[in-house]
TINU-62308 format. One line per 8 residues: number of its first residue (from 1); their letters; for each residue x negated, y negated, z of N, C-alpha, C. Coordinates in Angstrom, 2 decimals. Atoms other than C-alpha are relative to their C-alpha. Example, Ala and Ser with C-alpha at 12.3 -4.5 7.8 and 13.67 -1.06 7.14 Angstrom:
BEGIN
1> AS> -0.89,1.19,0.00,-12.30,4.50,7.80,-0.90,-1.20,0.00; 0.82,1.19,-0.06,-13.67,1.06,7.14,0.77,-1.09,0.73 $
***
This chain:
BEGIN
1> MGEGFALR> -0.76,0.70,1.01,-74.00,-96.03,107.03,0.64,0.98,-0.97; -0.54,-0.98,0.94,-73.54,-93.02,104.79,1.27,0.66,0.52; -1.20,-0.60,-0.60,-71.07,-91.46,107.18,1.18,-0.96,-0.09; -1.06,1.01,0.09,-69.07,-94.69,107.27,0.58,-0.09,-1.40; -0.47,0.02,1.40,-68.90,-94.81,103.47,0.85,1.24,-0.28; -0.69,-1.26,0.28,-67.88,-91.15,103.27,1.39,0.03,0.64; -1.28,-0.06,-0.70,-65.12,-91.47,105.86,1.02,-0.99,-0.57; -0.93,0.96,0.60,-63.62,-94.52,104.18,0.40,0.40,-1.42 $
9> WVANHEIY> -0.28,-0.29,1.41,-63.87,-93.32,100.58,0.65,1.35,-0.23; -0.59,-1.32,0.21,-62.71,-89.72,101.10,1.52,-0.07,-0.11; -1.45,0.14,0.13,-59.15,-91.00,101.29,0.44,0.14,-1.46; -0.38,-0.01,1.42,-59.19,-91.30,97.48,-1.05,0.60,-0.93; 1.09,-0.45,0.86,-62.45,-89.77,96.22,-0.65,1.28,0.50; 0.85,-1.13,-0.35,-64.56,-86.63,96.15,-1.34,-0.58,0.41; 1.25,0.52,-0.53,-67.64,-87.34,98.26,-1.00,1.15,0.13; 1.06,-0.99,-0.10,-70.91,-85.44,98.03,-1.15,-0.59,0.80 $
17> IGSREASK> 1.11,0.41,-0.84,-73.55,-85.74,100.72,-1.24,0.77,-0.47; 1.21,-0.65,0.47,-77.07,-85.05,99.51,-1.13,-0.10,1.01; 1.20,-0.01,-0.82,-80.32,-84.21,101.23,-1.04,0.83,-0.74; 1.02,-0.87,0.60,-83.63,-82.62,100.30,0.30,1.46,0.32; -0.37,-1.35,-0.42,-82.31,-79.58,102.18,1.51,0.15,-0.08; -1.44,-0.20,0.19,-78.90,-78.29,101.08,0.70,0.32,1.32; -0.64,-0.37,-1.26,-78.19,-76.83,104.53,0.23,-1.22,0.90; -0.15,1.23,-0.78,-78.74,-80.21,106.20,1.16,-0.84,-0.54 $
25> AKTAADAY> -1.09,0.76,0.61,-76.38,-81.90,103.74,1.35,0.65,0.27; -1.25,-0.73,-0.25,-73.75,-79.20,104.18,0.45,-0.17,1.45; -0.33,0.19,-1.41,-73.89,-79.52,107.97,0.59,-1.40,0.23; -0.52,1.37,-0.14,-73.42,-83.30,107.75,1.37,-0.13,-0.66; -1.28,0.08,0.72,-70.63,-82.95,105.18,1.12,0.67,0.80; -1.00,-0.69,-0.81,-68.78,-80.44,107.37,0.42,-0.85,1.20; -0.32,0.86,-1.15,-69.01,-82.78,110.37,0.83,-1.20,-0.44; -0.74,1.16,0.50,-67.80,-85.76,108.33,1.43,0.42,-0.39 $
33> MSTANSVI> -1.32,-0.47,0.42,-64.93,-83.71,106.87,0.87,0.31,1.21; -0.75,-0.26,-1.23,-63.90,-82.61,110.36,0.54,-1.30,0.58; -0.44,1.31,-0.49,-63.75,-86.25,111.44,1.11,-0.55,-0.88; -1.02,0.50,0.93,-61.81,-87.22,108.32,1.33,0.73,0.19; -1.23,-0.78,-0.21,-59.31,-84.40,108.89,0.73,-0.41,1.26; -0.65,0.38,-1.25,-58.68,-85.57,112.43,0.56,-1.42,-0.03; -0.42,1.40,0.03,-58.18,-89.21,111.43,0.98,-0.30,-1.13; -0.82,0.40,1.15,-56.66,-89.42,107.94,0.53,1.18,-0.81 $
41> ASEMKGRI> -0.35,-1.21,0.75,-55.69,-85.87,106.95,1.23,-0.16,-0.88; -1.25,0.11,0.77,-52.18,-86.75,105.81,-0.13,-0.93,-1.20; 0.19,0.96,1.08,-53.46,-89.55,103.55,-1.17,0.35,-0.91; 1.25,-0.31,0.69,-56.60,-87.84,102.26,0.24,0.72,-1.32; -0.10,-0.61,1.32,-56.81,-87.08,98.53,-1.32,0.65,-0.41; 1.31,-0.52,0.36,-60.53,-86.27,98.43,-0.49,1.03,0.99; 0.66,-0.91,-0.93,-62.97,-84.01,100.22,-1.46,-0.40,0.08; 1.42,0.28,-0.18,-66.54,-84.17,101.48,-0.74,1.33,-0.02 $
49> DGSDNASL> 0.81,-1.21,0.10,-69.10,-81.55,100.50,-1.46,-0.41,-0.06; 1.42,0.33,-0.01,-72.88,-81.36,100.66,-0.85,1.03,-0.70; 0.97,-0.87,0.65,-75.82,-79.93,98.76,-1.32,-0.74,-0.13; 1.28,0.67,0.18,-79.37,-80.74,97.75,0.12,-1.13,-1.03; -0.06,1.19,0.85,-80.05,-84.05,95.99,-0.03,0.33,-1.48; 0.14,-0.33,1.42,-81.11,-82.51,92.67,1.28,0.59,-0.57; -1.24,-0.62,0.47,-77.93,-80.45,92.38,1.13,-1.01,-0.14; -1.10,0.97,-0.01,-75.68,-83.42,93.12,-0.18,-1.15,-0.97 $
57> AGLADVLI> 0.27,1.19,0.82,-77.35,-86.06,90.96,0.81,-0.02,-1.29; -0.76,-0.05,1.25,-75.59,-84.91,87.80,1.50,0.00,0.17; -1.45,-0.07,-0.23,-72.14,-84.65,89.40,0.66,-1.36,0.19; -0.59,1.26,-0.47,-71.66,-88.24,90.49,0.09,-1.06,-1.08; -0.13,1.18,0.83,-70.37,-91.27,88.65,-0.76,-1.16,0.64; 0.68,1.05,-0.77,-71.87,-93.46,91.38,-0.85,0.68,1.07; 0.87,-0.51,-1.06,-74.82,-92.74,93.67,-0.30,-1.14,0.97; 0.30,0.96,-1.05,-75.30,-94.55,96.97,-1.17,0.54,0.80 $
65> LSIPYDSI> 1.13,-0.39,-0.83,-78.64,-94.41,98.74,0.21,-0.59,1.39; -0.18,0.43,-1.39,-78.14,-94.57,102.48,-1.07,0.68,0.83; 1.08,-0.54,-0.83,-81.12,-94.16,104.77,0.19,-0.48,1.43; -0.13,0.41,-1.41,-81.37,-94.33,108.57,-0.51,-1.42,0.22; 0.35,1.39,-0.29,-81.55,-97.88,109.91,-1.46,-0.13,0.42; 1.39,0.06,-0.47,-84.87,-97.16,111.62,-0.99,0.05,-1.15; 0.89,-0.11,1.15,-86.39,-96.36,108.23,-0.01,-1.26,-0.85; -0.09,1.20,0.82,-85.30,-99.63,106.65,-1.11,-0.98,0.34 $
73> QHTCSSMK> 1.05,0.94,-0.40,-87.67,-101.80,108.66,-1.36,0.48,-0.47; 1.27,-0.57,0.42,-90.58,-99.49,107.94,-0.20,-0.19,-1.51; 0.08,0.13,1.46,-89.83,-99.55,104.20,-0.21,-1.45,-0.39; 0.14,1.41,0.33,-89.44,-103.32,104.08,-1.38,-0.54,0.39; 1.33,0.47,-0.46,-92.63,-103.90,106.06,-1.09,0.46,-0.95; 1.04,-0.50,0.88,-94.69,-101.71,103.76,0.06,-0.66,-1.37; -0.13,0.68,1.28,-93.36,-103.55,100.71,-0.68,-1.37,0.04; 0.64,1.31,-0.13,-94.74,-106.85,102.04,-1.50,0.08,-0.25 $
81> DH> 1.44,-0.18,0.17,-98.23,-105.41,101.85,-0.41,0.11,-1.47; 0.33,-0.21,1.41,-98.01,-104.97,98.07,0.23,-1.23,-0.82 $
***
């Protein structure tokens, strides 16, 4: 889901991909930016970059939490137990 948001919003916004590991976020951001360049390069006003979560938290006006779909069920199931 995060990739989908990034690819749609980069047309008009600066997008930052975060992760606990900056290198993982940077790798994802580079891949997303490559896709964006191949699809909407002529219309793109933003860019996609990545870093660690703590570094990015203060940069954003809006933060979106996007987790893998497989993790959603696990999280929801554990909440029912409380």
